[in-house]
VOLUM-518837 format. One record per residue (C-alpha): x, y, z; residue number from 0; residue in three letters. Coordinates in nm, 2 decimals. Example, Ala and Ser with C-alpha at 12.3 -4.5 7.8 and 13.67 -1.06 7.14 Angstrom:
<node <1.23, -0.45, 0.78>, 0, ALA>
<node <1.37, -0.11, 0.71>, 1, SER>
This chain:
<node <1.78, 3.40, -1.01>, 0, MET>
<node <1.51, 3.14, -0.94>, 1, LYS>
<node <1.64, 2.73, -0.99>, 2, THR>
<node <1.36, 2.52, -1.14>, 3, ILE>
<node <1.43, 2.16, -1.23>, 4, LEU>
<node <1.25, 1.99, -1.47>, 5, ILE>
<node <1.18, 1.59, -1.45>, 6, ILE>
<node <1.06, 1.46, -1.78>, 7, GLU>
<node <1.14, 1.19, -2.06>, 8, ASP>
<node <1.02, 1.38, -2.37>, 9, ASP>
<node <1.36, 1.53, -2.49>, 10, THR>
<node <1.20, 1.74, -2.70>, 11, MET>
<node <0.91, 1.86, -2.46>, 12, LEU>
<node <1.26, 1.91, -2.15>, 13, LEU>
<node <1.43, 2.15, -2.41>, 14, GLN>
<node <1.13, 2.33, -2.49>, 15, THR>
<node <1.06, 2.41, -2.14>, 16, THR>
<node <1.39, 2.47, -2.03>, 17, SER>
<node <1.42, 2.75, -2.28>, 18, ASP>
<node <1.10, 2.89, -2.25>, 19, PHE>
<node <1.19, 2.91, -1.85>, 20, LEU>
<node <1.58, 3.04, -1.94>, 21, GLU>
<node <1.43, 3.37, -2.13>, 22, LYS>
<node <1.21, 3.40, -1.84>, 23, GLU>
<node <1.46, 3.43, -1.63>, 24, GLY>
<node <1.50, 3.11, -1.46>, 25, TYR>
<node <1.79, 2.81, -1.41>, 26, LYS>
<node <1.69, 2.58, -1.56>, 27, ALA>
<node <1.76, 2.16, -1.46>, 28, LEU>
<node <1.69, 1.90, -1.64>, 29, GLN>
<node <1.66, 1.52, -1.58>, 30, ALA>
<node <1.54, 1.26, -1.82>, 31, GLU>
<node <1.39, 0.98, -1.52>, 32, ASP>
<node <1.33, 0.98, -1.19>, 33, GLY>
<node <1.62, 0.84, -1.00>, 34, LEU>
<node <1.82, 1.12, -1.22>, 35, THR>
<node <1.57, 1.32, -1.12>, 36, GLY>
<node <1.59, 1.31, -0.71>, 37, ILE>
<node <1.94, 1.35, -0.72>, 38, LYS>
<node <1.97, 1.66, -0.95>, 39, LYS>
<node <1.69, 1.77, -0.64>, 40, ALA>
<node <1.89, 1.67, -0.37>, 41, MET>
<node <2.21, 1.81, -0.48>, 42, ASP>
<node <2.08, 2.14, -0.59>, 43, GLU>
<node <1.78, 2.20, -0.38>, 44, ILE>
<node <1.60, 2.41, -0.66>, 45, PRO>
<node <1.30, 2.69, -0.59>, 46, ASP>
<node <1.07, 2.45, -0.80>, 47, LEU>
<node <1.02, 2.09, -0.92>, 48, ILE>
<node <0.82, 2.02, -1.23>, 49, LEU>
<node <0.79, 1.66, -1.23>, 50, CYS>
<node <0.62, 1.43, -1.52>, 51, ASP>
<node <0.37, 1.16, -1.38>, 52, ILE>
<node <0.52, 0.89, -1.68>, 53, ALA>
<node <0.89, 0.90, -1.67>, 54, VAL>
<node <1.14, 0.56, -1.66>, 55, PRO>
<node <1.23, 0.44, -1.34>, 56, GLN>
<node <1.07, 0.58, -1.03>, 57, LEU>
<node <0.73, 0.75, -1.16>, 58, ASP>
<node <0.66, 1.12, -1.05>, 59, GLY>
<node <0.41, 1.00, -0.73>, 60, TYR>
<node <0.73, 0.82, -0.63>, 61, GLN>
<node <0.99, 1.07, -0.69>, 62, ILE>
<node <0.73, 1.29, -0.48>, 63, TYR>
<node <0.71, 1.07, -0.19>, 64, ASN>
<node <1.09, 1.03, -0.20>, 65, THR>
<node <1.16, 1.38, -0.18>, 66, LEU>
<node <0.94, 1.41, 0.13>, 67, GLN>
<node <1.16, 1.23, 0.30>, 68, GLN>
<node <1.44, 1.44, 0.27>, 69, ASN>
<node <1.42, 1.72, 0.47>, 70, PRO>
<node <1.63, 1.95, 0.24>, 71, SER>
<node <1.35, 1.87, -0.02>, 72, THR>
<node <1.07, 1.82, 0.12>, 73, GLU>
<node <0.93, 2.15, 0.13>, 74, PRO>
<node <1.01, 2.23, -0.20>, 75, LEU>
<node <0.65, 2.37, -0.49>, 76, PRO>
<node <0.60, 2.04, -0.66>, 77, PHE>
<node <0.42, 2.05, -0.99>, 78, ILE>
<node <0.32, 1.75, -1.15>, 79, PHE>
<node <0.25, 1.72, -1.58>, 80, LEU>
<node <0.09, 1.47, -1.69>, 81, THR>
<node <-0.06, 1.37, -2.08>, 82, ALA>
<node <-0.31, 1.20, -1.85>, 83, LYS>
<node <-0.68, 1.37, -1.81>, 84, THR>
<node <-0.88, 1.16, -1.60>, 85, GLU>
<node <-0.97, 1.24, -1.27>, 86, LYS>
<node <-0.86, 1.00, -1.08>, 87, GLU>
<node <-0.47, 1.06, -1.18>, 88, ASP>
<node <-0.53, 1.41, -1.11>, 89, ILE>
<node <-0.67, 1.37, -0.79>, 90, ARG>
<node <-0.40, 1.08, -0.69>, 91, ALA>
<node <-0.11, 1.34, -0.73>, 92, GLY>
<node <-0.28, 1.62, -0.56>, 93, MET>
<node <-0.35, 1.38, -0.25>, 94, ASN>
<node <0.00, 1.33, -0.22>, 95, LEU>
<node <0.03, 1.69, -0.12>, 96, GLY>
<node <0.15, 1.81, -0.48>, 97, ALA>
<node <0.07, 2.23, -0.48>, 98, ASP>
<node <-0.03, 2.21, -0.87>, 99, ASP>
<node <-0.08, 2.01, -1.18>, 100, TYR>
<node <-0.02, 2.08, -1.54>, 101, ILE>
<node <-0.20, 1.88, -1.84>, 102, THR>
<node <-0.02, 1.85, -2.15>, 103, LYS>
<node <-0.04, 1.96, -2.37>, 104, PRO>
<node <-0.01, 2.28, -2.19>, 105, PHE>
<node <0.00, 2.62, -2.29>, 106, ASP>
<node <0.37, 2.81, -2.16>, 107, PHE>
<node <0.14, 3.15, -2.02>, 108, ASP>
<node <-0.01, 2.89, -1.81>, 109, GLU>
<node <0.33, 2.69, -1.67>, 110, LEU>
<node <0.48, 3.03, -1.62>, 111, LEU>
<node <0.19, 3.15, -1.41>, 112, THR>
<node <0.16, 2.85, -1.24>, 113, ALA>
<node <0.53, 2.88, -1.17>, 114, ILE>
<node <0.49, 3.25, -1.09>, 115, GLN>
<node <0.18, 3.17, -0.80>, 116, THR>
<node <0.36, 2.87, -0.64>, 117, ARG>
<node <0.69, 3.05, -0.57>, 118, LEU>
<node <0.51, 3.37, -0.45>, 119, ALA>
<node <0.39, 3.15, -0.20>, 120, LYS>
<node <0.68, 2.96, -0.12>, 121, TYR>
<node <0.83, 3.30, -0.05>, 122, GLN>
<node <0.58, 3.43, 0.17>, 123, LYS>
<node <0.68, 3.11, 0.39>, 124, LEU>
<node <1.01, 3.12, 0.37>, 125, LEU>
<node <0.95, 3.52, 0.51>, 126, ASP>
<node <0.80, 3.39, 0.80>, 127, LYS>
<node <1.04, 3.11, 0.84>, 128, THR>
<node <1.34, 3.38, 0.81>, 129, HIS>
<node <1.16, 3.59, 1.09>, 130, GLU>
<node <1.09, 3.28, 1.34>, 131, ASN>
<node <1.44, 3.14, 1.28>, 132, PHE>
<node <1.60, 3.45, 1.39>, 133, HIS>
<node <1.40, 3.49, 1.71>, 134, GLY>
<node <1.55, 3.08, 1.74>, 135, LEU>
<node <1.87, 3.13, 1.71>, 136, LEU>
<node <1.84, 3.46, 1.99>, 137, ASN>
<node <1.67, 3.26, 2.20>, 138, ASN>
<node <1.74, 3.25, 2.58>, 139, SER>
<node <1.67, 2.93, 2.67>, 140, MET>
<node <1.87, 2.72, 2.42>, 141, ILE>
<node <2.26, 2.76, 2.33>, 142, GLY>
<node <2.33, 2.71, 1.97>, 143, ILE>
<node <2.68, 2.62, 1.82>, 144, PHE>
<node <2.79, 2.56, 1.45>, 145, ILE>
<node <3.14, 2.34, 1.46>, 146, SER>
<node <3.34, 2.33, 1.07>, 147, GLN>
<node <3.64, 2.11, 1.12>, 148, ASN>
<node <3.58, 2.10, 1.51>, 149, ASP>
<node <3.62, 2.45, 1.52>, 150, ARG>
<node <3.39, 2.64, 1.63>, 151, ILE>
<node <3.23, 2.91, 1.38>, 152, VAL>
<node <2.93, 3.04, 1.53>, 153, PHE>
<node <2.73, 3.06, 1.88>, 154, SER>
<node <2.45, 3.25, 2.00>, 155, ASN>
<node <2.43, 3.46, 2.30>, 156, PRO>
<node <2.29, 3.22, 2.52>, 157, LYS>
<node <2.56, 2.94, 2.38>, 158, PHE>
<node <2.80, 3.13, 2.54>, 159, ALA>
<node <2.69, 3.22, 2.84>, 160, GLU>
<node <2.62, 2.84, 2.97>, 161, ILE>
<node <3.04, 2.78, 2.83>, 162, CYS>
<node <3.10, 3.09, 3.07>, 163, GLY>
<node <3.28, 3.29, 2.77>, 164, TYR>
<node <3.21, 3.62, 2.60>, 165, GLN>
<node <3.09, 3.58, 2.29>, 166, LYS>
<node <3.36, 3.65, 2.09>, 167, GLN>
<node <3.63, 3.40, 2.29>, 168, GLU>
<node <3.46, 3.11, 2.14>, 169, LEU>
<node <3.57, 3.20, 1.76>, 170, ASP>
<node <3.79, 2.93, 1.67>, 171, HIS>
<node <3.74, 2.72, 2.00>, 172, ILE>
<node <3.77, 2.37, 1.92>, 173, PHE>
<node <3.44, 2.16, 2.04>, 174, LEU>
<node <3.65, 1.87, 2.14>, 175, GLN>
<node <3.85, 2.08, 2.43>, 176, ASP>
<node <3.47, 2.18, 2.55>, 177, LEU>
<node <3.39, 1.80, 2.59>, 178, ILE>
<node <3.52, 1.56, 2.88>, 179, HIS>
<node <3.70, 1.31, 2.79>, 180, PRO>
<node <3.52, 0.98, 2.87>, 181, GLU>
<node <3.24, 1.12, 2.70>, 182, ASP>
<node <3.42, 1.18, 2.37>, 183, LYS>
<node <3.43, 0.89, 2.17>, 184, GLU>
<node <3.04, 0.86, 2.24>, 185, ASP>
<node <2.95, 1.20, 2.12>, 186, PHE>
<node <3.17, 1.13, 1.78>, 187, TYR>
<node <3.04, 0.83, 1.68>, 188, SER>
<node <2.69, 0.98, 1.69>, 189, ALA>
<node <2.81, 1.25, 1.46>, 190, LEU>
<node <2.98, 1.04, 1.24>, 191, ARG>
<node <2.67, 0.84, 1.22>, 192, LYS>
<node <2.50, 1.15, 1.05>, 193, CYS>
<node <2.75, 1.20, 0.85>, 194, GLU>
<node <2.72, 0.86, 0.64>, 195, ARG>
<node <2.31, 0.94, 0.66>, 196, GLY>
<node <2.27, 0.67, 0.88>, 197, VAL>
<node <2.09, 0.87, 1.15>, 198, GLN>
<node <1.94, 1.23, 1.06>, 199, LYS>
<node <1.99, 1.34, 1.40>, 200, ARG>
<node <2.26, 1.33, 1.72>, 201, PHE>
<node <2.12, 1.33, 2.07>, 202, HIS>
<node <2.39, 1.28, 2.35>, 203, GLN>
<node <2.43, 1.39, 2.70>, 204, LYS>
<node <2.83, 1.48, 2.78>, 205, PHE>
<node <3.00, 1.73, 3.03>, 206, ARG>
<node <3.09, 2.06, 2.91>, 207, LEU>
<node <3.38, 2.23, 3.02>, 208, LEU>
<node <3.33, 2.59, 3.16>, 209, LYS>
<node <3.54, 2.88, 3.12>, 210, LYS>
<node <3.60, 2.88, 3.48>, 211, ASN>
<node <3.75, 2.49, 3.45>, 212, ASN>
<node <3.40, 2.31, 3.62>, 213, GLN>
<node <3.20, 2.07, 3.41>, 214, TYR>
<node <2.85, 2.08, 3.39>, 215, ILE>
<node <2.63, 1.81, 3.19>, 216, GLU>
<node <2.47, 1.92, 2.92>, 217, VAL>
<node <2.18, 1.79, 2.64>, 218, GLU>
<node <2.29, 1.85, 2.28>, 219, SER>
<node <2.06, 1.74, 1.98>, 220, SER>
<node <2.16, 1.83, 1.57>, 221, GLY>
<node <2.29, 1.73, 1.30>, 222, GLY>
<node <2.52, 1.77, 0.98>, 223, ILE>
<node <2.49, 2.03, 0.73>, 224, THR>
<node <2.72, 2.22, 0.50>, 225, THR>
<node <2.87, 2.59, 0.54>, 226, LEU>
<node <3.06, 2.71, 0.22>, 227, ASN>
<node <3.04, 2.37, 0.08>, 228, ASN>
<node <3.15, 2.20, 0.34>, 229, GLU>
<node <3.03, 1.99, 0.59>, 230, LYS>
<node <2.97, 2.18, 0.98>, 231, ALA>
<node <2.81, 2.06, 1.28>, 232, VAL>
<node <2.46, 2.22, 1.38>, 233, LEU>
<node <2.41, 2.17, 1.77>, 234, GLY>
<node <2.17, 2.31, 2.06>, 235, MET>
<node <2.28, 2.31, 2.37>, 236, VAL>
<node <2.06, 2.28, 2.66>, 237, GLY>
<node <2.13, 2.20, 3.02>, 238, LEU>
<node <2.06, 1.80, 3.13>, 239, SER>
<node <2.02, 1.83, 3.50>, 240, ASP>
<node <1.92, 2.19, 3.72>, 241, PRO>
<node <2.12, 2.06, 4.02>, 242, GLY>
<node <2.42, 2.20, 3.86>, 243, PHE>
<node <2.57, 2.47, 3.99>, 244, ASP>
<node <2.41, 2.74, 3.72>, 245, TYR>
<node <2.18, 3.03, 3.71>, 246, SER>
<node <2.03, 2.96, 3.39>, 247, GLY>
<node <1.67, 2.76, 3.31>, 248, GLU>
<node <1.69, 2.43, 3.20>, 249, LEU>
<node <1.54, 2.38, 2.85>, 250, TYR>
<node <1.36, 2.06, 2.82>, 251, PRO>
<node <1.47, 1.71, 2.63>, 252, LEU>
<node <1.11, 1.75, 2.47>, 253, GLU>
<node <1.12, 2.13, 2.41>, 254, ASP>
<node <1.52, 2.04, 2.29>, 255, LEU>
<node <1.37, 1.76, 2.05>, 256, ASN>
<node <1.10, 2.01, 1.90>, 257, LYS>
<node <1.37, 2.29, 1.87>, 258, THR>
<node <1.60, 2.03, 1.64>, 259, ILE>
<node <1.29, 1.94, 1.44>, 260, ASN>
<node <1.16, 2.25, 1.34>, 261, GLY>
<node <1.53, 2.38, 1.21>, 262, ILE>
<node <1.52, 2.05, 1.00>, 263, ILE>
<node <1.17, 2.13, 0.92>, 264, GLN>
<node <1.23, 2.54, 0.79>, 265, ASN>
<node <1.50, 2.58, 0.49>, 266, LYS>
<node <1.60, 2.96, 0.51>, 267, GLU>
<node <1.89, 3.15, 0.52>, 268, THR>
<node <2.05, 3.31, 0.83>, 269, ILE>
<node <2.15, 3.62, 0.84>, 270, PRO>
<node <2.49, 3.59, 0.96>, 271, ASP>
<node <2.76, 3.49, 0.71>, 272, GLU>
<node <2.92, 3.23, 0.83>, 273, MET>
<node <2.59, 3.06, 0.84>, 274, ALA>
<node <2.47, 3.15, 0.53>, 275, GLN>
<node <2.22, 2.89, 0.35>, 276, LYS>
<node <2.26, 2.70, 0.69>, 277, LEU>
<node <1.89, 2.59, 0.72>, 278, ALA>
<node <1.82, 2.55, 0.34>, 279, SER>
<node <2.13, 2.32, 0.33>, 280, GLU>
<node <2.03, 2.16, 0.64>, 281, PHE>
<node <2.10, 1.77, 0.65>, 282, ASP>
<node <2.25, 1.75, 0.28>, 283, LYS>
<node <2.52, 1.59, 0.24>, 284, GLU>
<node <2.84, 1.64, 0.06>, 285, THR>
<node <2.91, 1.47, -0.22>, 286, LYS>
<node <3.12, 1.16, -0.22>, 287, GLU>
<node <3.35, 1.04, -0.53>, 288, GLN>
<node <3.25, 0.63, -0.46>, 289, GLU>
<node <3.03, 0.44, -0.25>, 290, PHE>
<node <3.27, 0.36, 0.12>, 291, LYS>
<node <2.98, 0.07, 0.19>, 292, ASN>
<node <3.06, 0.17, 0.54>, 293, GLU>
<node <2.77, 0.02, 0.68>, 294, GLU>
<node <2.88, -0.35, 0.50>, 295, GLY>
<node <2.63, -0.42, 0.25>, 296, LEU>
<node <2.68, -0.76, 0.11>, 297, THR>
<node <2.74, -0.80, -0.26>, 298, LYS>
<node <2.37, -0.93, -0.26>, 299, ARG>
<node <2.20, -0.62, -0.08>, 300, GLU>
<node <2.38, -0.38, -0.26>, 301, ILE>
<node <2.22, -0.51, -0.58>, 302, GLU>
<node <1.91, -0.57, -0.44>, 303, VAL>
<node <1.93, -0.17, -0.36>, 304, LEU>
<node <2.01, -0.12, -0.67>, 305, GLN>
<node <1.71, -0.28, -0.85>, 306, TYR>
<node <1.46, -0.08, -0.58>, 307, ILE>
<node <1.64, 0.28, -0.67>, 308, CYS>
<node <1.48, 0.18, -1.01>, 309, ARG>
<node <1.14, 0.15, -0.88>, 310, GLY>
<node <1.11, -0.28, -0.89>, 311, MET>
<node <0.90, -0.45, -0.73>, 312, THR>
<node <1.00, -0.77, -0.51>, 313, ASN>
<node <0.85, -1.03, -0.75>, 314, GLN>
<node <1.02, -0.87, -1.05>, 315, GLU>
<node <1.40, -0.79, -0.85>, 316, ILE>
<node <1.34, -1.22, -0.73>, 317, ALA>
<node <1.30, -1.25, -1.09>, 318, ASP>
<node <1.59, -1.07, -1.20>, 319, HIS>
<node <1.81, -1.19, -0.95>, 320, MET>
<node <1.69, -1.60, -1.02>, 321, TYR>
<node <1.61, -1.59, -0.67>, 322, VAL>
<node <1.31, -1.62, -0.44>, 323, SER>
<node <1.05, -1.36, -0.30>, 324, VAL>
<node <1.15, -1.46, 0.01>, 325, LYS>
<node <1.49, -1.40, -0.03>, 326, THR>
<node <1.45, -1.07, -0.14>, 327, VAL>
<node <1.22, -1.00, 0.13>, 328, ASP>
<node <1.51, -1.09, 0.37>, 329, SER>
<node <1.82, -0.87, 0.19>, 330, HIS>
<node <1.58, -0.55, 0.16>, 331, ARG>
<node <1.49, -0.60, 0.56>, 332, THR>
<node <1.87, -0.61, 0.65>, 333, SER>
<node <1.88, -0.32, 0.42>, 334, LEU>
<node <1.63, -0.16, 0.64>, 335, LEU>
<node <1.80, -0.22, 0.92>, 336, GLU>
<node <2.19, -0.12, 0.83>, 337, LYS>
<node <2.08, 0.22, 0.67>, 338, THR>
<node <1.86, 0.32, 0.97>, 339, GLY>
<node <1.60, 0.35, 0.68>, 340, SER>
<node <1.24, 0.35, 0.76>, 341, LYS>
<node <1.08, 0.27, 0.39>, 342, ASN>
<node <1.18, 0.25, 0.00>, 343, THR>
<node <1.22, 0.60, 0.01>, 344, ALA>
<node <1.46, 0.60, 0.28>, 345, ASP>
<node <1.67, 0.37, 0.10>, 346, LEU>
<node <1.66, 0.56, -0.24>, 347, VAL>
<node <1.77, 0.88, -0.03>, 348, ILE>
<node <2.04, 0.62, 0.11>, 349, TYR>
<node <2.19, 0.52, -0.23>, 350, ALA>
<node <2.16, 0.88, -0.39>, 351, VAL>
<node <2.37, 1.07, -0.07>, 352, LYS>
<node <2.60, 0.77, -0.06>, 353, ASN>
<node <2.65, 0.72, -0.44>, 354, ASN>
<node <2.55, 0.36, -0.40>, 355, ALA>
<node <2.41, 0.33, -0.75>, 356, ILE>
<node <2.53, 0.46, -1.08>, 357, GLU>
<node <2.31, 0.68, -1.29>, 358, LEU>
<node <2.23, 0.65, -1.67>, 359, ASP>
């Protein structure tokens, strides 16, 4: 069953559209404001999003731009709903990269046709991704592993070859047992940053212990995914120095990064039951019950972050907090640095993932 997220502040239209889609065999998710819509999109990963342009807190354009910054939601089909018929408004939405738009009031048959068309196009993309991803897993030049609770639960033939094991021998070996003691602190520190959402990917060199008790230096790129609703690590490993005594081919750092970027940008299931929904869940954080503030944000910074998430400008924030715009700029800059964010959209994603803001 395909899932459709509807972001619409007109309660009656939201409910009637939801009822119609459910009668047509879809699962409908509802959100009455932009921030709630973003959170539901990131938590549920729907198959398609219908979004009114004029919704409270964050408007449709801001919602789209924010979801484009998150790897799990970036490829999802996105259709704008708008009562505005001016060409400028329609063009603005399409120029952002949205897949389609529908003007209100709309005919439900028209809506259904648009949804079916976009889902069919998206499915073709997923089918191609599936084919490419399957080929990547069996790539003879790069080792791929998945670990959960530090145990290796999946590895491809190349990773086993690099380690000097038979593939089945790696099952349930602890990842930390393969890493040189002097390299563990740096490696797991990089993993913790990914887990907290400070950075999306890690890239680390470390010495890997082969079955013959010899160490070889490798370069590993990866990130955090979820497997069976629990956090897992997806890693890719290639040899760092071709001077080591190893018969395989060197996999260049540039190609490693291209490969991991490909994983993040392409979301599709892997045909291995131990890694179901790996691609579609990649970079998705497990839900925390409270904001732990591991980045050490001050109370003022958290307050500014909450206003940012409600779509307020620096001037509006300054007016609400009775401070200068320069002070708000300073807090925003600090937020970007502490959370590892590049822009406002990244700050919103950080806040939603880490429960730094309460949703109405």
